[in-house]
C-alpha positions in Angstrom: 47.2 -20.8 -34.2 43.7 -19.8 -34.8 42.8 -16.1 -35.0 40.1 -14.2 -33.3 38.0 -14.1 -36.5 38.2 -17.9 -36.7 37.0 -18.3 -33.2 34.3 -15.6 -33.4 33.3 -15.1 -37.0 31.5 -11.8 -37.8 27.8 -12.4 -38.5 26.8 -12.1 -42.1 23.7 -9.9 -42.6 20.8 -11.4 -44.5 20.9 -10.9 -48.3 17.8 -8.6 -48.1 19.4 -6.0 -45.8 21.5 -4.1 -48.4 18.5 -3.9 -50.7 16.3 -2.6 -47.8 18.9 0.0 -47.0 19.1 1.2 -50.6 15.3 1.3 -50.7 15.1 3.4 -47.5 17.7 5.8 -48.7 15.9 6.1 -52.0 12.6 6.8 -50.3 14.3 9.4 -48.1 15.7 11.3 -51.2 12.3 11.0 -53.0 10.5 12.4 -50.0 13.0 15.3 -49.7 12.6 16.0 -53.4 8.8 15.6 -53.9 7.4 16.0 -50.4 9.8 18.3 -48.5 7.3 19.3 -45.9 6.1 15.7 -45.2 7.4 15.5 -41.6 6.3 19.0 -40.7 2.8 18.2 -42.0 2.8 15.0 -40.1 3.8 16.7 -36.8 1.0 19.3 -37.4 -1.6 16.5 -38.0 -0.4 14.7 -34.8 -0.8 17.9 -32.8 -4.4 18.4 -34.2 -5.2 14.7 -33.5 -3.9 15.1 -29.9 -5.9 18.2 -29.3 -9.1 16.5 -30.7 -8.4 13.5 -28.5 -8.1 15.8 -25.5 -11.5 17.4 -26.3 -13.1 14.0 -26.6 -11.7 12.9 -23.2 -13.2 16.0 -21.7 -16.5 15.1 -23.2 -16.4 11.5 -22.0 -15.4 12.7 -18.5 -18.2 15.2 -18.4 -15.8 18.1 -18.2 -16.6 21.3 -20.1 -13.6 23.6 -20.3 -14.1 26.7 -22.4 -11.7 29.4 -23.6 -13.2 31.8 -21.0 -12.3 29.2 -18.3 -8.7 29.0 -19.6 -8.5 32.8 -19.6 -9.7 33.1 -15.9 -7.1 30.4 -14.9 -4.3 32.4 -16.8 -5.4 35.6 -14.9 -4.7 33.7 -11.7 -1.5 32.0 -12.9 0.2 34.9 -14.7 -1.7 38.0 -13.5 0.9 40.6 -14.4 1.8 39.3 -17.9 0.6 41.6 -20.7 -2.5 40.3 -22.4 -3.4 43.3 -24.5 -1.2 46.2 -25.8 -3.3 48.9 -27.3 -1.9 52.3 -28.5 1.0 51.9 -26.1 -1.1 51.0 -23.0 -0.5 47.6 -21.5 -3.5 45.6 -20.1 -2.4 42.6 -18.1 -4.3 39.3 -17.8 -5.5 40.5 -14.3 -6.5 43.9 -15.7 -8.7 42.4 -18.4 -10.2 39.8 -16.0 -11.1 42.5 -13.4 -12.6 45.0 -15.8 -14.7 42.2 -17.4 -15.9 41.3 -13.9 -16.9 45.0 -13.4 -18.9 44.9 -16.7 -20.6 41.6 -15.7 -21.5 43.2 -12.3 -23.1 46.2 -14.0 -25.4 44.1 -16.1 -26.1 41.8 -13.2 -27.3 44.7 -11.2 -29.0 46.9 -13.8 -30.5 44.4 -16.3 -32.6 41.3 -15.9 -30.3 39.2 -18.1 -30.8 35.4 -18.0 -28.3 32.8 -18.9 -28.6 32.2 -22.6 -29.9 35.7 -23.5 -28.4 37.4 -26.5 -26.6 40.7 -26.3 -25.4 42.5 -29.5 -22.1 44.3 -29.5 -21.4 47.1 -32.0 -17.9 48.3 -31.2 -14.6 48.9 -33.0 -11.2 47.4 -32.1 -10.5 48.5 -28.6 -9.9 46.8 -25.2 -13.4 47.4 -24.1 -14.7 45.2 -26.9 -13.0 42.3 -25.2 -13.9 43.5 -21.7 -17.6 43.6 -22.7 -17.4 40.3 -24.6 -15.8 38.5 -21.6 -18.1 40.2 -19.1 -21.2 39.1 -20.9 -19.8 35.6 -21.4 -19.3 35.4 -17.6 -23.0 36.0 -17.3 -23.7 33.1 -19.7 -24.9 35.4 -22.4 -24.7 34.8 -26.2 -22.8 37.7 -27.7 -23.6 38.8 -31.3 -20.7 40.6 -33.0 -22.1 43.3 -35.3 -20.1 44.7 -38.2 -19.9 48.5 -37.6 -19.4 49.0 -41.3 -22.9 47.9 -42.3 -25.7 50.5 -42.2 -29.4 50.9 -42.2 -31.3 47.9 -43.6 -28.3 45.5 -43.3 -27.7 46.5 -39.7 -31.4 46.2 -38.8 -31.5 42.8 -40.4 -28.5 41.7 -38.2 -30.2 42.9 -35.1 -33.5 41.4 -36.0 -32.0 38.0 -36.9 -30.3 37.5 -33.5 -33.1 39.2 -31.4 -30.9 40.6 -28.6 -32.3 41.9 -25.4 -29.5 44.6 -25.2 -27.3 46.4 -27.6 -23.9 47.6 -26.4 -22.3 50.2 -28.7 -19.0 52.1 -28.7 -18.9 55.8 -28.0 -20.1 57.9 -30.9 -21.8 55.0 -32.7 -25.4 55.6 -31.5 -27.6 57.3 -34.0 -31.1 58.5 -33.7 -32.1 56.6 -36.9 -31.3 53.2 -35.2 -34.8 51.9 -34.8 -36.0 48.4 -34.1 -39.6 47.0 -34.2 -39.2 45.4 -30.8 -38.1 47.2 -27.6 -34.3 47.2 -27.5 -32.3 48.4 -24.5 -29.2 50.4 -25.7 -26.1 50.9 -23.6 -23.3 53.2 -24.8 -19.6 53.0 -23.8 -19.6 56.5 -22.4 -20.2 58.5 -19.2 -23.1 60.6 -20.6 -25.5 60.4 -23.5 -27.6 63.0 -25.4 -30.3 60.3 -25.9 -32.6 59.9 -22.9 -33.3 56.3 -23.6 -29.7 55.3 -23.9 -27.9 54.0 -20.8 -24.3 54.9 -20.1 -21.8 52.2 -19.2 -18.4 53.8 -18.4 -19.7 55.7 -15.3 -21.2 52.5 -13.9 -18.1 50.4 -14.6 -16.1 52.8 -12.4 -18.5 52.2 -9.5 -18.9 48.5 -9.9 -17.3 45.7 -7.9 -14.4 43.6 -9.3 -15.7 40.5 -7.6 -16.4 37.5 -10.0 -20.0 36.7 -10.7 -21.4 33.4 -9.5 -19.8 30.5 -11.3 -23.1 28.9 -12.2 -23.8 31.9 -14.5 -20.9 31.2 -16.9 -20.4 27.5 -16.5 -21.2 25.6 -19.7 -23.1 22.4 -19.7 -22.4 21.5 -23.3 -19.5 22.4 -25.6 -21.9 22.5 -28.5 -24.1 25.2 -27.1 -24.2 28.5 -28.9 -22.0 31.3 -27.4 -21.4 33.8 -30.3 -23.1 35.0 -33.5 -20.6 36.2 -36.1 -22.1 37.7 -39.3 -21.0 37.3 -42.9 -20.0 40.5 -44.7 -23.2 40.7 -46.7 -21.5 41.0 -50.1 -23.9 38.4 -51.6 -27.1 39.6 -49.9 -28.0 40.5 -46.4 -25.5 39.4 -43.7 -26.1 36.0 -42.3 -25.3 34.9 -38.7 -23.0 32.0 -38.1 -23.8 30.3 -34.8 -20.5 29.7 -33.0 -20.3 27.1 -30.2 -17.8 26.7 -27.3 -16.3 23.8 -29.3 -15.8 25.9 -32.4 -14.1 28.6 -30.3 -11.8 26.0 -28.8 -10.9 24.7 -32.3 -10.2 28.2 -33.6 -8.2 29.1 -30.5 -5.9 26.1 -31.1 -4.8 27.3 -34.5 -1.8 29.4 -33.5 -0.7 26.6 -31.1 -1.0 24.0 -33.8 1.2 26.0 -36.2 3.9 26.3 -33.6 3.3 29.6 -31.8 4.2 29.7 -28.1 3.5 31.6 -24.9 6.5 33.8 -25.7 5.1 35.1 -28.9 3.6 38.5 -29.4 0.7 38.4 -31.8 -0.3 41.5 -33.9 -4.0 41.8 -34.6 -5.1 44.4 -37.1 -8.2 42.7 -38.4 -11.6 43.7 -37.0 -12.7 41.9 -33.8 -16.1 41.2 -35.2 -14.3 38.9 -37.7 -13.7 35.3 -36.6 -10.0 35.5 -37.6 -9.3 38.3 -35.1 -11.6 37.2 -32.3 -11.5 33.4 -32.4 -8.0 32.7 -33.9 -6.4 35.9 -32.6 -7.7 36.6 -29.1 -8.7 33.0 -28.5 -5.3 31.9 -29.8 -3.5 34.2 -27.4 -5.5 32.7 -24.5 -4.7 29.1 -25.7 -1.0 30.0 -25.6 -1.0 32.4 -22.7 0.6 34.9 -25.0 0.4 38.7 -25.6 -1.6 40.4 -28.2 -1.0 43.8 -29.8 -4.4 45.1 -30.9 -4.6 47.8 -33.6 -7.6 50.0 -33.9 -7.6 49.7 -37.7 -5.2 48.2 -40.2 -2.6 50.6 -41.5 -0.1 49.5 -44.1 2.1 52.6 -43.5 2.3 51.9 -39.7 2.4 48.1 -39.8 6.1 47.4 -39.9 6.9 50.2 -37.5 4.4 48.7 -35.0 6.0 45.3 -35.4 9.4 46.7 -34.6 8.0 48.9 -31.7 6.3 46.0 -30.0 8.7 43.1 -31.0 5.9 41.3 -32.8 6.7 37.7 -33.7 3.3 36.6 -35.2 1.0 38.4 -37.6 -2.5 37.7 -38.9 -3.5 38.3 -42.5 -6.5 37.7 -44.8 -7.1 38.5 -48.5 -5.0 41.3 -49.9 -3.3 42.4 -46.7 0.1 41.0 -47.7 -0.1 42.7 -51.1 -0.7 46.1 -49.4 2.3 45.5 -47.2 4.6 44.4 -50.0 3.7 47.6 -51.9 4.9 49.9 -49.1 8.0 52.0 -49.9 11.3 51.0 -48.3 12.4 53.4 -45.6 16.0 53.2 -44.3 16.5 49.8 -46.0 13.5 48.4 -44.1 9.9 48.3 -45.1 
C-alpha cells in the first residue's frame, strides 16, 4: 500500500534557497551590529520625503497652505486645547487666535500698513510676542525679529537693513537713544508711555474687535515669498538678516513631527523667540502637531527640571551648551 508521501511528495526547495536564507540572516546581523539605526533612519527619510511630496502637490495644484493657515484651522478644530502655557497661565488656541485678531485690527485701523510691509519686533519671550507676530502676519506683513540683547550700532544696523515702517517693542525696552535716520513709528506694549512720539498698544488691544481681518490680507500667493527676517547673532561682525519664506517655515515646523513628536506632546521652549530654533521649530512645530507649548521667559538651569515636572513636559529643545548646564545641576531628592 502506498503512503501519503508517495502519492503527494513534498516539494524540494531549489538549491539556492538555503544559501539565500543564510545570506539574509547574515545581512540582518551585520545591519544590527554596524547600522543599528538603519530602519529608524529609513522611516525618518520616508516621512521627510512624504512631506516634501505633499508640498510639491500643493504647488502643482496652486494651493498655498502656510503655518498661519494651519494655526487658524486648529483654533477652529480644537479651540479649548492649550496652545501656550506661560508662567502658569494657559492660553488656548482660540485665545491666541482672538488676541492676534485684536492686534491685527489695531494696526488695520491706526496704521497705513500694506501687504508686504516690514514691521520690526523687539520683545522678549512672552505670549504677546506670538500674538503680535501672528497679528501682523494676518495683515500680510513681513516681521523682523530683533535680538533684544544687541545694542546701539548693531541694533541700528538691524533696523536699517530691514527698513521697517513700524517698530513694536516690549514694555520697558524703549530708550530715548533709539534713533533712526528715517522716520520710524514706534509702538510699545503698554497702556501709557512717557515718550510723546511712542504709541501705546495694550490699551488699544482691549478696545479692538476680535473679528478676523479680510482673508485677502494674509493669503499667500507664493510659498517662496518672504515672511520673516531672522538675524544672526553678530559674533563675526554686524548681524545679518536671513530672509525666511513660507516654505522654510513649513520645513522648520515639520521637524518635531518628523522626529516622532505627536499632538499629545508638551514642548518646553526656553530659547529666545527671535531665534529660529524657538520660533520656527518650536512654535511652528507645535502648530504642525497641534500640540502644547510651555514658554519660558528665559532659560534657567536651576528651574528647568522642576518646570518639566510641573507641566509634564515630554519634549525639550536645546542648542549649544544647554545640556552641559543641565547635567551640571546638583541632584535634589534623587532627581536633578
